[in-house]
Each structure stands twice: as structure tokens, then as C-alpha cells.
N, C-alpha and C positions, 0 to 999 in steps of 0.2 A: 500465695493464696493473699489474698488484699483483705486488707483491714475494711471494716465497714464505719469507723470513725471517721470523720470531717477530716480532706487533710490538712484545716488549717489548724488538725490540734495534734498531728504526728510527719515525722520528718519526711521527706522524701527519699526513699531508701536506693533506687534499681539508680544500677552502674554505679555507686557512690565512689564519689572523688576522693573521700578518702576515711581509714577507722583511724579512731584513736584508743588505743591499747594502754590499759591503766594496769602495770606490773604490781602485784601486792602479797605481802607474807606477814600475817597474825596481827593485821590495824583492822580491827574489822567495825571499830568504831570509826576511827577514817574513810574507808573506804563505801561507810552507809551517807556519811555524811556528802563525801563528795557527790556519789551518785543520786542522793535527794536534791541537789542543787543541780543534776543536769536534769535530772525528771523534769522539777517544777520550771523550766526553760528551753521544753520542745524546741518550741518555737521556731528558737535561733538556732539549729541545729539539722538542718535541711544541705541533704547531703552528705550526712555523716553517718558512720554506723560506728560502736563502741564494742570492744574486747576486753573484761576479765580477766587477766594470766591471774592465779593465783598460786603460789610457790610452797602447796600442797597448807597451808594454814589450819593450826589445830583448833585454831578457837573462835568458832562457829563464821565465818567468814562465807562459809557454801552455802547455810541457808540465810545469811540476809541476800546474797547475790542473787540464786536464784529468787526471792522475792520478789527483786525488780524485773527480772526477765519474762515472769510472767504476771509482770501489770495490765491492767486490759490497756490501757492506753498504746500498747507498741504490739500487740496481740493480732498475731497473723505476720510479724516484720523480722528482720533480724538486724533491729535498730541497736540491740543489745546480746551479747551474747559470752558465758560462762565457762572459761575451759580453767582445769584443776591437775596440775601436775602431779606426777605417780610420788616426785620426791623435790626437797627443794633443789632446782637448777639454778642457783643464786641469779645475779643481773646478766651474765651474756648470755647463759642458757634460758633465761624468759626472754629476751629481747630477740633472738635468732629463732625460737617457739612463735615468735608474733610473724614473724616475716613468713613465715610457712602457714598462718592460719586465716591475716588480712587477704581479704580479695577485693581490695581498692588500688586505686592508681597509686596516691599517697599513703605510707604509716607513720601518724603519729605519734606519741609517749608521753603520755602524764601520770607525773607521780600521785600519791593514791593521798597527798596530804593536800596537793592544788586545783585549780580549775582556771577555768576563764574569766578572758576578759570578753562579755557577749556580746557589747554593740560592734564589737571587731570580727566576728566569726564568721563572718559571711565576708566582708573583705578579705582576710583570709584565703577564704575557698576562690574567692574572685582571684589571689594572685597565684593561684596552684595553679588552677585552669589554664594560667597565659603560662605557664612555668615549663620550661624545660630541662628543669634543674636535677639534681641526684639526691641531693642533700640538702634542707632550708633549715638556717636557723631565723626563727621570728626572736621579736623581742619579749624580754621577759621582766616581770616590772615587779616590785613588793607590794604588800597588799597597802603600801601608804602610794604608790603611783612611781618611785623611783626605780628606774630604767637597772634591772639586775645582772642584763645581760642583751649581746647586740644589737646592732647596728640603725642607722636613720637612713640606709641604703639599700639599693638591692645588687651592692657589688658582691664580686666573686671574694672569699675567704684567703687569708694567706694564712702562710705558716706561721708567723707568728702572732695568728689573730683565732687560729683554731683552737687552742687549748681555754681561752675567755669563751668563745664562742659555744662550745659543749661543754661546760664545765657545772652543766645542772642538764639536770633530762627534759625535764618536762618542756614541749612546746617542739623538741624537736621532730622533724619530720624527714624521714626519706622515701624514696622513689621506691617500690615495692618489690619490683623487678630485681634491684641493686643492692635493697636490703637483702634477698633472699641466696644471691650473690654472695652475698658479704659473709656470708656460715660459713666461709672456707675457713677461717680461724678451729672451725671445732674437729675437721679434718686433718690439720698438723700439731705435731709432736707440742704443745701447749698445756699438754691439761696438767702439769706442774704448777702454771700460774694462776694467783687468785684473782680474778678475772674482777671481782667487786671491787678490787684498791687498781685495776686499770682504768678506768672511767670509760669501758666496752663505748658509750655512743662517740667517743673522742675516736677510738680506733676504728670501727665500721669506717666515719668519713674519712681517715688516714686511709685506707681499702680503698672504699669508692673513687676516691682522688688519684690514688697512685695505680692499681690494679684496673679499674676498670673503666677507668677516664671520663667521669662523671664528674659535672660541674658539682662545686660546692658556694652557695652566695648565700648571704644573710636576706633577711626580708624585715621589713622598717615598720610591717602593722604589731604594735603590743597586743599578745595573744595571751597570756597566760600568766596568770600573778598567784606568785606563792600565799597559799592562804592563812599559813600557820603565821603568828605573825611573831613571836618568839621561839626563835630559836637555838638550840641549845651552844652555849659561849666555848669556843677552843681554846685551847692553853695557847697563852704569848709569850715570847720573849720579853724579857728587857726592851727593846728596840717598837713590840708591838705587832711581829709580823708574830703569825699561827705558823705552828709546826705539828708533825706528827711527832711522832718518837723514834728515834733513828732507823732500826732495825729494818720496821716495816716502809720506810718512805724508802730507802735503799733496796729490801727488796724489790719493791714498785718500780726503783728505777731500772735494775738491771733486765725485769722483764719486759718494761716498755722498752730495750734498748732491745732486747733480741727480736720483738717482733716492728721497731722500725727496720732494721735489718735484713730483715725478709723481705718487708717490703721496699728498702732499695732494690735489691737484688731481684726483686721481681717486677718491678717499675716498668712499664707499656711506654712508656716514651722518656729522652730527656728532662722535658719538661715537668713530671709528673716524678722521675727519677730525685732532679731537684727540690722536687716539694719535698720527698719523703727525708731525706739529708738535711733542710732547712729544720724542718720538722723536729729529728733528732738533736739538731743543734740547740734550738731553743729549748726542749726537754730538757737536758742535760742542764745550761743554764740556770734555769729554774731550781732544776734538784739540787745544785751546789748552792744556790741564796738558803734555799730550805733546809738544807742539811748545814749547815753553819750556822740559822738560826736555831735548831734542835741541836748544836753541839753548845752554845751559847746556854739555853734554858737547861739541860742537861748537865751541866760546869763539865765539859772535857767528854772525850771518846766514851769511858768508859769498857763494859765490858761490849757492848753492844753492836759495835761495827765490828766485822772483819776485817783484814789487812785491803783487800782489795776498795775497798770504801775509802779508811785513813787514805790508802796513796793517790786515789781518785781527789780525794780535799787535798790533799797537798800541795798533788799536780796542777791543781784549778787556781790553788791561792797564788803559786809560783807564777 
């Protein structure tokens, strides 16, 4: 069904190139501000669709999003779709759900607290039209314009770059067919893992590179910005390094090691296997640095680290 509004007032939705997925949970105020911003700038989003996936929020998110879905400006279009989970599926579950409902060639994720650099959105769509890539990391900037993530070229992402390239969800874009296939982790015996602590967007990019053999690259276009000006300050050590408490950080590493081991064993080529191996080594080095920072901040191991963690720290130090 076609809308009767002039085409200058609404996005072009047929055969959409990009679906932007906004996962949310219990942040009705944030999603309201986010969608208001999008609807106030509809002319910038030609060729895109939006999906809000709600992790069963009890705070009225349902009513707020449905109000935008029923906005007369998008009557008769699928510009905005709302899905509500029957229970909280956590971050990884929400991402995989997004892959199953996105019908566009590419799927991008946007945090409900962030939004777009409007003047660059059409340039990013043009980048996608020409792209053969499976995972794309565009530049993310702070409210003040400082680069927070991304590269200044469209070079392929290397193992020691993937951590920083995927450390922030907003703007990260996947070819949807690859994203669907990356649901493989939900079929494996990893149910004991706390995926919220595993940066699922990074794990999915590793799956794409090692098992699905897709190219992963930077995009030099600044496309999203952190809309919240002040973020919570993380605890730091006396040397100024941020850290998580030791026990959760060690659990995170053990889970990541299990996943990277699986990816290494199932890599489809020597190049992909090398990528997985280097990613594992980089991850291990980064963990050691952060655990040492945690030991400093917490004044010793205490009772929070098991014997395997203590052995790891002792071995790496040697």
C-alpha cells in the first residue's frame, strides 16, 4: 500500500538497502528521544528502515514506540517496525533476533542513547551500495566531534584492530545474510556464557571472518555519535587504567577463549585460522593488562580469583 503523502516527506522504502535495528530495554525516555530525532529528520533516511526490538520492557516502552509506528507521516510504509520479546533475551539474543527480522541487504545496530550524523547518512548508504563487505565499521564520534572508533580508510580490519573497531555497538553494520548465519553460537553449547559481557558484535565479526569467510572493513564516514554527553565514570587504578572487578573479567576471558578456540578449529582457510589465532593472542594480552590493573586496584588477588587465574597471571608475568 502506497502512502498518499508527497515522496519528499517520507523515505523511499522499496527494496531497502539498510535496516537500522535499535535494541532497547527499560529505557522508555531514551527511545522516545531517539525516535523523535529520527522522525524530525525523515528526509535524511531515504533507503533505510528502522526496527525497535524491545527486550520485554515493563516501563511503557511498548506504548511509546507504537505511537511512532502509527505516526501519519509513515502511514502505509514499513519505515518503522516494533518487535517485543516475550522475555529479556540479553544482548546476543536481541542481535540474533534482529537478523531474523531484517529484510534489507545490510543491518546496522544503533544504541537507544545514540543517533546519526545526519549530513553523512546518504554518503554511508552510497558506501554500502558499492560495498562487497560482510562487516563494516564506520566512524563513531562523540557529541563534541572527537573520533571514538573507526578508521580513516576502508582498509580491511586486522586482528589487533577488531577489538577497538567493535567495542561500541552503534553504527556497526553487517551484511544481513552473514548476520543470520552467525547465529551459529545459539546452536552451540555456550548457554553457560554471559554474552552481555562478551561484546557479541565482536564475536559475530570473528565468526564472519573465520567461518563465513567474509571481508570485514572500516568505513571512513562518521555516521553515528554518542548522544549522551556524560557517561558514567569507570573506576580506575592508580596508573589511570580502567578495570572491571577481577572475577567477572576472568570469567569473560575464559568464555572468549572457548569461543576463539571453536573458531580456530572450524576456520575455513589458513588465513582465517591465522586471524582467529592472532585475535586470541591479542585478547589474552589485553586481558593480562586489565587483570594486572585490577590486582593493583584491589590490592592483591584476595579471594576473587581462582587458582587458574592466578596461574595465568604468574605465567604471563614470567
